[in-house]
N, C-alpha and C positions, 0 to 999 in steps of 0.2 A: 678099365678093370685092372692093368698093370700098373698104371700110375697110380690108383688108388692104394694097390697092395704095397707099392714102394713108399708110398706118403705113411703108412701104417707102420711099416718096418722102420722108417726115419723116426718116427716119432716113439716107437718103443726104445730104439737105441738111444735115443736123448734121453730118456727118463733112466736109463741105467747110469750108473756110473762112469761108463766109457762114453756116455753121450758127449760130456763135457770135452772130451778128446776130438772126437768127431767135429764138433763145432769150431773148437780152436784149429782143427787143421784145415777146415773150409776157409775160415777167415783168413789163415796164414797164406792158403792158397791164392786167395782172392788178393791180398795185399802184395804178395810176389808179383802177381801179374801187374798189377798197378805200378810197381816200382820200376817194372821191365819198361812198361810203356811209356812211362815219364821219362826214363832214361832214355829212350829212343827221340821221344819228342825234344829233350834237351839237345840230342847230337844234331836231329835235323835241324834245328833251329840256329844252334851254332854255325852250322854248314851254309845256312842261308844268308845268316847275318855276315860271315866271313867274305862269302863272294860277292855281296852287295857292296861292302865295303870297300874291296879290291876294286869293283867295277866303277864307283864311284871317284875313286883315287884316279884310275887312269884317265876316266873322262874328264873330269875336271883339273886335269894336268896342265892346261893352257897351250897344249902341244898338240898339233894335227896328228902325230903317230900315235901320241897316247890315247887320244880321243878314237882313233882309227881301231886300236887295238882293243879298247873298252866294248867298241859295237860287235866286234867280232865275237866277244864274249856274252853279247846282250840276249840272245835265245837262249842259252843254257841257264844264264843268270835268272831270268824270269821264269823258268820251267822248272826250277828246284821244286820238289815236293816236300812238304811237311805234315805230320799227323797234327791236327790241332792240339791245345793244352788239354791233356786228360782230367776228367773231374773225378775224384775218388768215389762219389756218391752215384755217378753215371757211367756206367761201363761201356753203353752206347756211344759214348764221345770219344771212345779209346780208337775208334775206326774212322774217324773223320779226318780227310784230307784235302789240303788246299796249297795254294802257292804263295808263300809270304812275301816273295818279292814283286808279285804282279803289280799291285796297287802302287807301292812306290816307284817302281820304273814306269808305269803308266802316267803317273803325274810327273815324273821327272820330265818324260820327253815333251811334255806340253811348253814346258818354258826353255829347255836345253837346247832344243832344235831353233827355236825362235831367236836365241841369242846368239847363235853360231856365227862365226866370222871366218874369212879365209887364214887368218893367222892363227885361230885354234882349234878350228875344226877341217879345214879345207886344203885347197891348194892353189895354184896360180890362176887357175881357169873356175874353179868351183868352191863356193861359199862352205860345201860340206863334201867331203869325199869319203864315200863308201863303196869304193870300187873293189871287186873281188872279195866282199864281206860276206860271209853267210848268215841270211836273215830269213831261212825257211821258216815258216809257221809263225813269224812274228806278226803282232798285232800293234798298228798305230792309227789311233783315232785323233782327228783335229790336229795332226801334227804338220808345222811347216818344213817341208823340204824343197823349197824353192832353190833353184840352182844348186842342185844335188847330183853327184857322179856316182851312180849306181852300175857304172859298166862293168860287165862280165862278173856280175853278183849272183849269189843263189837265193832267189826270191820264190821258190815253189811254196805256194799256199800262203804267201804273206798278205796280210790285210792292210792296205792303206785307205783308210775309209774316211770320206769326208774331210780330206787334208787338201793343201796345195802342195804341188811340185812342179810349179811353173820353170821353163827352160832348164829342165833337167836331163841326164842322160843315162836312157836304160837301155844302152846298145849291149846286144850280146849276152842279155841277162838270161837265167833258167828262170822263168816265171810261170810254170805251169800250173794252173789254178789260181793265180794270184788274183786278188780283189783289191780293183781300184775304183769300185763304186763311188759315185758323187765327189769324186777328188777333180781338182782343177790341174790338168797336166798340158795346158796351153805351151806350145812352141817348145815342147819335149822331144827326145831322140828315142825310139824304139828299134832302130835297124837292126835286123839279123836276130832279134829276140825270139826265144822259145817261149810262146805264150798260150799254148794249147790248154783248152779249158777256162781261159783267165775271163774275169768278169769286170766290162767297163760300164756298165749300167749308170746311165745319168753323168757321166764324167765328161769334162771339156777337153777335149782332144784337138782344138782349133789350132791349126798351122804347125803341128807335130808332125814328125817322119815314120814311119812303121813300113819302110821298105825291106823286103825280104823276111818279114816274119812269118813265124810258122804259127797260123793262129787258128787251127782246128779247133771248131766247137767255140770260138769265142764269142762273148755276149756283148754287142755293142747297143744294146737297146737304149732308147732316149738318149744317147750320147751327141755330142756336137763334133762333127767329122768335117767342119767347113776347115778348107786349106790343107787336110790331111793328104800325105802321099802314102799310097799302099802299094808301090811301085814293086812288082815282082813277089808280092805276099801271097801265102797260100791261105785263102778265107774259106776254105772248104766247111760246110755246115756250121758257119757262124751266123749269129744273130742278129738282125739290124733292125729291129721292129722300133718305128717312131724315130729312128737316128735322124740326125740333121745333116744335110751337106749342101754345098754349092757347085758352081762351076771350077771351083779351084781345087776341088777334091779330086784326086787322082787314084783310080781304081785300077787293078791289075786288067790286062788285056782281056777282053771277053766276059768280065765279071760284071754283071748289072743287079746289084740287090735292089728289093723294093724298099726306098727309102723316103723320108718326108722332106721337100726341098723348101728352102726358105731363102 
């Protein structure tokens, strides 16, 4: 009833001479709102584009320090949010938000890490040097991290999924709730790492060392644990469903998980 009365009142107002002023005012307010949203879109897009350009300049500098500096900005670069380009005839589009740098950086990681060498990305001992770099919440899929130094890095909630990171160094990382599912981590080091809640489902950890790790609630389901050393590790409440081990696997004293031996 209230809506009906308001509609009648609005219709009568429009029929009067002042009605055109009402319509003109509403259109003016609508256009003002649109231009404000468009201005925000332009600011957001400019910030995202500038940040991405700066990242590329450092990452492609051809020098390990430039590459490492860029990777320290990786997380903030891809997490920048922007509203989508507003459409004047669709006000609902004014509220859509996305990450404009996410897809370009995802595609960049696929070839950039594959082509890395010690001379442009790494150090004397490692092909890629990401030690002490904050990569919390970053997402990497199908990326080549073989021979990468992640030591003492901040990797909480990182996702390195279906990738390869053989012969890499994850010692002393902060990796709570990190996800390494289906990743090849053969012959890598995780000594003294903080891995509470991490996920290694289906990962290949053969011949890796995980000595003295804090692994409360870690998931090792379906993982290859042949030759893995867990000396001094805290594996309380961790899951080993269908994990595989052999006589060379070293568990902490008194720890006897239910595993599948092959």
